N, C-alpha and C positions, 0 to 999 in steps of 0.2 A: 404486766409491764411495770417497771420500776418508776417511781416518781422522778420528776425532773430534778437533776442535781444530786441524786442519790448515787453513792459509790456501789458499783456492782462487784460482788465477790465471786470469784471463780473457784470451783472445787479443785483443791490441790491434788496432784497425783502422788504426793509423798506417802510412803508407807514405812512403818517402823522396821521392816525387815531389810530395807535397802542397804544399810551399812554392811551387813554380812554379805549380801549379794555383790555389792561394789568391791568388797575385799577380794572375793573370788574372781571377779572379772579383771581387776587390776593385777592379781596374781597370775592370771593367764595371759597377761601382756596387752590387754585392751587399752587403748588411749582414752583420755578423758572424753573426747568427742564420741568415740565408739560406745563408751559406757552410757553417756547421755542418750544416744540413739537407742541403745538396748532398753533403757528405762522409759523411752518414749517421750522425752522432753528435750527442748532446745538446750544447747550448751550453756547458754546464759542462765537458764533455770537451774541447771545442775551446779553451776558455780555459786549461785545464790544459796542453794541448799547446803553446799559445803561451808559457806560462811555462817549459816544459821545453825547447822547441826554438827557439833564437835565430833560425835560418833562417826558420822559419814566422812568427815575430813580425815580423821585418824585411820579409818578403814581404808580409804583411798591411799594414804601415805604408806600404811603397812603393806598393802598389796603390791604397790609399786616397788617398795624395798625388797620384797621377796622375789619379784620378777627380775629386778636388777641384779640381785645376788646370784640368781641362777645363770643369767647371761655372763656375769663376771666369771663365775666358775667355769662355764663352757669356754670362754675366751682363754682363761688361764690354762685349762687342760689342752686346748688346741695349741697354745704357745709352747708348752713343754712336751707335748706328745702324750699319748695314753694307750692303754690296751683295753679291749673289750671282748666279750664272748659272743659268738654268733652260732646259731643252730642251723646246720645244713641238713637237707633231706637228701639221702643217698638211695638211689634206685639200684637194686641188684636182683639176681635171679631168685633170691630168698624173699624178695619183697622190698618194701620201703622201710628205711630206718633213719633215725635222726642221730646226728653226731655233733658234738660241741667242738667248735674251732676257736682258738684264741687268735685274735687279730691285733695288729699294732698299727696305730696311726702316728706317723712321725711328726715331730714338731713343725709348726708352720711359721716361716720367717715373717710373713706379713702380720700374723697375730702377735709375734714377739715384738715387732716394731711398734705396732699399735699400743700394746700394753706398756712398753717402756716410755713411749712418747707421752702417754697420759699419766703414768705413775711417777716418772722422773723427767719432767719436761726440761729442767735446767741442763741435764746431761744429754738428752736425746733429741732436742728440737732441731729442725732443719736449718733454721736461720740463725746465724751468729750476729750478735749486735756489736758493732764497732762504734765506740764513742770517741770523738776527737774534740779537742778544745782549741780555739784559735786565740792566741794571745796577741797583744799589741804589736810585738815584733813580727809575727806572721802576717798580720794585716799590712804592715808597712812594706814587707818584702813583696807581698802580692801587688801592692800599688806600684812599687818600683818596676816589677816585671811588666806590668801593663804599660807603664810609661815608656819603658825601654822598647817594648814591642811597637808602640806607636812611633817612637823615634826611628827604629829600624825601618819601618814601612815608609816613612817620609824620606829617609836616605835612599832607599831602593827606587822610589819614584824620581828623586832628584837625579840619580845616576842614569836612569833611563832617558830622562829629558836631556841631560848633558850629552849623552852618546847618541841621541837622535832615535831612540827606540820607542818613544812614546811622548805623549803630551801631558802636561801637568793637569 
């Protein structure tokens, strides 16, 4: 048993091969939470390790960059359309044989929109911003309209009273 007041040290799960392992996991698309779980540590511990070990932090960033680049490439190819080769197995009286078939995936409008909204937001965003300024003349005109509206309402009420259509 440790003496009273002594600071207890726990054995760290840190291993020197973690940076390379983390690079591969991030490259495969695992999130930070998933990587921490794979290493058997809480997310907080993993964040502390990233702050303490530059090699781990850089490995995580590098792996994420690679995964992001792969997704960007896939989105781009989906937006513009692409071709690929597929192997089909053909059954015939002579037996089974494989044949290569070239397939075409047409451009995807949703992928195009997503790409353009993120790459060129000024030209492709959904919301247009309209800015207006109100000068002193506009404020005065607004006040006059409000006053005229009140005056018209009073005249209407007076007209109804005079003609016996209502009470003031």
